[in-house]
VMD Tcl script that draws the C-alpha trace (Angstrom):
set ca {
  {-20.23 30.90 -25.48}
  {-18.62 28.57 -23.04}
  {-20.75 27.75 -20.06}
  {-20.81 25.50 -17.08}
  {-23.10 22.50 -16.88}
  {-26.59 22.88 -15.45}
  {-25.42 21.05 -12.33}
  {-22.66 23.61 -11.81}
  {-24.99 26.51 -12.60}
  {-27.80 25.57 -10.22}
  {-26.31 23.09 -7.76}
  {-26.15 24.42 -4.18}
  {-27.61 27.76 -5.36}
  {-30.30 29.84 -3.70}
  {-33.05 30.41 -6.27}
  {-36.21 32.53 -6.28}
  {-39.02 31.99 -8.80}
  {-41.72 34.65 -8.97}
  {-44.99 33.27 -10.26}
  {-43.63 29.98 -8.98}
  {-47.01 28.22 -8.90}
  {-47.92 29.11 -12.50}
  {-47.48 26.82 -15.49}
  {-43.90 27.83 -16.30}
  {-42.89 28.58 -12.72}
  {-44.04 25.25 -11.28}
  {-42.31 23.25 -14.01}
  {-39.15 25.27 -13.46}
  {-39.26 24.29 -9.80}
  {-39.59 20.58 -10.58}
  {-36.77 20.65 -13.12}
  {-34.42 22.66 -10.92}
  {-34.85 20.21 -8.07}
  {-32.92 17.69 -10.18}
  {-29.80 19.84 -9.83}
  {-29.82 19.96 -6.00}
  {-30.10 23.69 -5.31}
  {-29.61 24.75 -1.72}
  {-33.08 26.30 -1.66}
  {-35.86 27.28 -4.07}
  {-38.22 30.01 -2.89}
  {-41.59 29.85 -4.61}
  {-43.15 33.31 -4.63}
  {-46.75 33.80 -5.76}
  {-50.05 35.36 -4.75}
  {-52.04 32.14 -5.23}
  {-52.36 30.63 -1.76}
  {-54.37 27.62 -2.92}
  {-51.91 26.77 -5.70}
  {-49.11 27.00 -3.15}
  {-50.90 24.57 -0.85}
  {-51.44 22.07 -3.69}
  {-47.85 22.36 -4.84}
  {-46.55 21.94 -1.31}
  {-48.52 18.70 -0.98}
  {-47.23 17.44 -4.33}
  {-43.59 18.19 -3.45}
  {-43.75 17.50 0.29}
  {-40.73 15.19 0.18}
  {-38.40 18.02 -0.78}
  {-36.92 19.86 2.19}
  {-35.28 22.65 0.18}
  {-38.51 24.38 -0.91}
  {-39.89 27.54 0.69}
  {-43.37 28.83 -0.15}
  {-43.81 32.61 0.11}
  {-47.17 34.28 -0.40}
  {-46.67 37.69 -1.96}
  {-47.11 39.89 -5.00}
  {-44.49 41.54 -7.19}
  {-46.50 44.75 -6.80}
  {-45.41 44.78 -3.14}
  {-41.77 45.86 -3.19}
  {-41.17 45.40 0.52}
  {-42.42 41.82 0.46}
  {-40.35 41.16 -2.65}
  {-37.26 42.54 -0.93}
  {-37.64 40.12 1.97}
  {-38.16 37.21 -0.43}
  {-34.97 38.09 -2.32}
  {-32.57 38.19 0.63}
  {-29.48 36.01 -0.06}
  {-30.81 34.88 -3.45}
  {-28.28 34.11 -6.20}
  {-30.48 33.29 -9.22}
  {-33.92 34.78 -9.86}
  {-36.43 33.64 -12.47}
  {-39.15 36.23 -13.03}
  {-42.23 34.36 -14.29}
  {-44.95 36.35 -12.50}
  {-47.24 38.07 -14.99}
  {-50.78 38.69 -16.11}
  {-50.68 36.77 -19.40}
  {-54.22 36.39 -20.78}
  {-54.77 38.76 -23.69}
  {-58.53 39.42 -23.24}
  {-58.19 39.94 -19.47}
  {-55.39 42.47 -19.98}
  {-57.43 44.27 -22.65}
  {-60.26 44.87 -20.21}
  {-58.05 45.47 -17.17}
  {-55.12 47.35 -18.70}
  {-53.79 49.13 -15.66}
  {-53.83 45.92 -13.65}
  {-51.54 44.49 -16.34}
  {-49.30 47.53 -16.01}
  {-49.14 47.15 -12.21}
  {-48.00 43.53 -12.44}
  {-46.08 43.26 -15.71}
  {-44.39 46.67 -15.69}
  {-44.30 48.10 -12.17}
  {-43.91 44.62 -10.67}
  {-40.95 43.95 -12.97}
  {-39.29 47.25 -12.05}
  {-39.79 46.44 -8.36}
  {-38.05 43.13 -8.90}
  {-35.13 44.64 -10.82}
  {-34.47 47.24 -8.15}
  {-34.66 44.68 -5.38}
  {-32.32 42.34 -7.28}
  {-29.72 45.12 -7.56}
  {-30.09 46.06 -3.89}
  {-29.72 42.42 -2.81}
  {-26.78 41.79 -5.21}
  {-28.47 38.85 -6.93}
  {-26.17 37.05 -9.36}
  {-28.57 36.52 -12.31}
  {-32.08 37.65 -13.19}
  {-33.94 35.97 -16.05}
  {-37.23 37.55 -17.12}
  {-39.67 35.22 -18.89}
  {-41.23 36.94 -21.90}
  {-43.46 36.12 -24.84}
  {-43.71 36.47 -28.61}
  {-46.56 38.91 -27.99}
  {-43.93 41.45 -26.86}
  {-42.77 41.74 -30.50}
  {-44.56 44.55 -32.41}
  {-47.36 44.37 -29.82}
  {-50.98 45.01 -30.78}
  {-52.48 44.30 -27.35}
  {-52.01 45.45 -23.77}
  {-50.42 42.22 -22.60}
  {-47.79 42.35 -25.36}
  {-47.08 46.03 -24.72}
  {-46.54 45.44 -21.01}
  {-44.25 42.46 -21.68}
  {-42.25 44.55 -24.16}
  {-41.76 47.14 -21.42}
  {-40.77 44.37 -19.00}
  {-38.11 43.26 -21.50}
  {-36.81 46.81 -21.99}
  {-36.68 47.42 -18.25}
  {-34.81 44.15 -17.71}
  {-32.13 44.84 -20.33}
  {-31.77 48.49 -19.21}
  {-31.03 47.37 -15.63}
  {-27.62 46.19 -16.88}
  {-26.67 49.85 -17.52}
  {-27.59 51.49 -14.21}
  {-26.73 48.76 -11.71}
  {-23.43 50.45 -10.86}
  {-20.82 48.10 -9.43}
  {-23.30 45.41 -8.42}
  {-22.69 41.96 -9.92}
  {-26.25 41.31 -11.14}
  {-26.73 40.45 -14.81}
  {-30.14 40.78 -16.41}
  {-31.39 38.81 -19.43}
  {-34.69 37.79 -21.01}
  {-36.05 34.66 -22.61}
  {-38.79 34.96 -25.23}
  {-40.90 32.13 -26.60}
  {-44.32 31.39 -28.05}
  {-47.22 29.24 -26.96}
  {-46.46 26.38 -24.60}
  {-49.04 23.71 -25.41}
  {-50.53 22.19 -22.30}
  {-49.80 25.17 -20.08}
  {-52.59 26.49 -17.89}
  {-55.31 28.08 -20.04}
  {-53.76 26.90 -23.32}
  {-55.85 26.14 -26.40}
  {-55.16 22.40 -25.97}
  {-57.03 22.41 -22.67}
  {-59.89 24.38 -24.20}
  {-60.23 22.10 -27.25}
  {-60.08 18.93 -25.16}
  {-62.85 20.18 -22.88}
  {-65.00 21.16 -25.86}
  {-64.50 17.76 -27.49}
  {-65.31 16.02 -24.20}
  {-68.60 17.94 -24.16}
  {-69.42 16.92 -27.74}
  {-68.45 20.22 -29.35}
  {-68.49 22.62 -30.92}
  {-64.78 23.33 -31.03}
  {-64.43 27.10 -31.32}
  {-61.84 28.64 -33.64}
  {-61.19 32.36 -33.71}
  {-59.83 32.25 -37.29}
  {-58.90 29.20 -39.40}
  {-55.91 31.09 -40.86}
  {-54.36 31.79 -37.45}
  {-50.78 30.44 -37.14}
  {-48.94 30.15 -33.84}
  {-45.48 29.25 -32.60}
  {-45.72 26.22 -30.31}
  {-43.55 24.03 -28.16}
  {-43.91 21.48 -25.40}
  {-43.49 22.40 -21.75}
  {-40.46 20.12 -21.38}
  {-38.70 21.83 -24.26}
  {-39.55 25.30 -22.97}
  {-38.13 24.58 -19.52}
  {-35.03 22.94 -21.00}
  {-34.27 26.07 -23.00}
  {-35.03 28.48 -20.14}
  {-32.41 26.73 -18.02}
  {-29.94 26.64 -20.90}
  {-30.40 30.38 -21.47}
  {-29.94 31.07 -17.76}
  {-26.71 29.09 -17.82}
  {-25.42 31.09 -20.83}
  {-26.57 34.53 -19.68}
  {-23.93 37.22 -19.20}
  {-26.37 40.14 -19.27}
  {-28.17 42.16 -21.99}
  {-29.26 39.11 -24.02}
  {-32.74 38.34 -25.24}
  {-32.79 34.60 -25.85}
  {-35.37 33.61 -28.46}
  {-36.25 29.96 -28.77}
  {-36.42 28.41 -32.23}
  {-39.92 27.02 -32.53}
  {-42.08 25.35 -35.16}
  {-45.51 26.69 -35.96}
  {-48.94 25.29 -36.71}
  {-52.32 26.40 -38.02}
  {-54.74 26.35 -35.09}
  {-57.27 24.76 -37.45}
  {-54.89 21.82 -38.02}
  {-54.45 21.42 -34.28}
  {-58.22 21.32 -33.81}
  {-58.66 18.74 -36.58}
  {-55.98 16.44 -35.14}
  {-57.42 16.73 -31.63}
  {-60.93 15.97 -32.85}
  {-59.70 12.93 -34.78}
  {-57.75 11.59 -31.81}
  {-59.97 12.51 -28.86}
  {-63.56 12.24 -30.12}
  {-63.59 8.39 -29.93}
  {-62.06 8.57 -26.43}
  {-65.13 10.50 -25.26}
  {-67.67 8.40 -27.17}
  {-68.15 10.53 -30.30}
  {-67.45 10.15 -34.00}
  {-64.99 12.82 -35.23}
  {-67.49 13.87 -37.93}
  {-70.03 14.68 -35.20}
  {-67.82 17.32 -33.58}
  {-68.53 20.63 -35.26}
  {-65.97 23.43 -35.64}
  {-67.40 26.90 -35.08}
  {-65.59 30.05 -36.30}
  {-66.14 32.81 -33.73}
  {-63.78 35.51 -35.04}
  {-60.59 36.97 -33.64}
  {-60.63 38.17 -30.05}
  {-59.68 41.74 -29.25}
  {-55.92 42.18 -29.41}
  {-55.15 38.98 -31.37}
  {-52.90 38.69 -34.44}
  {-53.23 36.18 -37.26}
  {-49.48 35.57 -37.14}
  {-46.98 35.86 -34.32}
  {-43.47 37.28 -34.41}
  {-40.50 36.25 -32.28}
  {-38.05 38.89 -33.50}
  {-38.25 42.29 -35.18}
  {-36.22 43.32 -38.22}
  {-34.23 45.75 -36.07}
  {-33.39 42.98 -33.60}
  {-32.32 40.72 -36.47}
  {-29.50 43.17 -37.26}
  {-27.85 42.23 -33.95}
  {-28.99 38.63 -33.64}
  {-26.83 35.53 -33.42}
  {-27.76 31.89 -33.19}
  {-27.01 28.59 -31.58}
  {-28.50 25.25 -32.57}
  {-31.76 25.88 -30.71}
  {-31.81 29.60 -29.88}
  {-31.40 33.08 -31.31}
  {-29.54 35.56 -29.13}
  {-30.31 39.28 -29.58}
  {-27.62 41.62 -28.26}
  {-27.42 45.42 -28.18}
  {-25.52 47.05 -31.03}
  {-22.64 47.77 -28.65}
  {-22.86 45.25 -25.81}
  {-21.11 45.92 -22.51}
  {-19.20 42.66 -22.98}
  {-18.23 42.39 -26.69}
  {-16.99 38.83 -26.08}
  {-20.63 37.80 -25.71}
  {-20.61 37.30 -29.49}
  {-17.79 34.75 -29.27}
  {-18.82 31.32 -30.48}
  {-22.11 32.63 -31.90}
  {-23.01 32.69 -35.57}
  {-24.66 35.77 -37.11}
  {-28.12 34.96 -38.41}
  {-28.81 35.06 -42.15}
  {-32.46 36.22 -42.06}
  {-34.19 39.44 -41.11}
  {-37.43 38.36 -39.48}
  {-38.87 35.44 -37.58}
  {-42.63 35.04 -37.79}
  {-45.01 32.10 -37.54}
  {-45.99 32.75 -41.17}
  {-42.42 32.20 -42.40}
  {-41.22 29.30 -40.26}
  {-41.74 25.59 -40.88}
  {-45.10 24.16 -39.88}
  {-45.68 20.92 -38.04}
  {-47.15 18.06 -40.05}
  {-50.23 16.22 -38.85}
  {-48.03 13.40 -37.55}
  {-45.78 15.86 -35.70}
  {-48.83 17.50 -34.12}
  {-50.01 14.07 -32.99}
  {-46.61 13.32 -31.44}
  {-46.55 16.69 -29.67}
  {-50.04 16.14 -28.30}
  {-49.12 12.66 -27.13}
  {-46.35 14.13 -25.00}
  {-48.86 16.54 -23.45}
  {-52.15 14.70 -22.96}
  {-51.20 11.09 -23.74}
}
mol new
graphics top color blue
foreach p $ca { graphics top sphere $p radius 0.5 }
foreach p [lrange $ca 0 end-1] q [lrange $ca 1 end] { graphics top cylinder $p $q radius 0.2 }
display resetview
């Protein structure tokens, strides 16, 4: 796939980011500012987070802060006027919360996504990129099921948009270490308090990546997108137990403890959790291609067959955290250093 540079893709563009004050959304904003967009509209329902972000980025004159919710289609329509590129990062993402408030997850992750897709078509947006998660693959919890539906809705919008120019694609990745509410934040706080560090299951394996890498690949996928693609980021994995051990060894002395004094407590899996995560199903693998750092899943008969040009067919039929390479202790330490110093 030939593509323009990031500067050409985002420079002088009008951009809307839903969930723009969240972990992914706020980092997207900061990275996109480097490419001199005409305007970035930051759309979220968190007034306080908007205030804090506005203070942090007060020297940028091309930011607009819009309080609103993707559940409110009329407000979303106003926010989307004259927008060229739309990143959809608004979601309810915490598995336990979605388990106990399932229809709230449906209202935001499913109905909110459909609202956004319809508005994007009406407003003739150029590109829509929906941010998804590995939990959308063979989902066993409400959050994953709603994100799977958000993916399906996004890809399907390519087929009923009529003559509008909008192209719709998804990006799917695993756990971003250091994001709001991530296990790294939890473990650090527990170590700071002298333990115990709580593990749901010592055999749990997760895909992980740094925030910088996640944002880099989101922008690269947006640049490449022609519609219908699900971009899946190639990610290493780690045992959560190994992450806890490395964090205890590195952080306990910082907070005045001996590593051996920090206990690890096994509390059992939470409702809706898997031992292993998947980033691609076997059915998707039949129509999956790859670049150096991404897999690209296309429909069996894509609208634009040339989308396959320059892509190499993958040689495997599944992509799970159990089967991929795991980070060594040293690699975990280096990843943590980039997150918490």
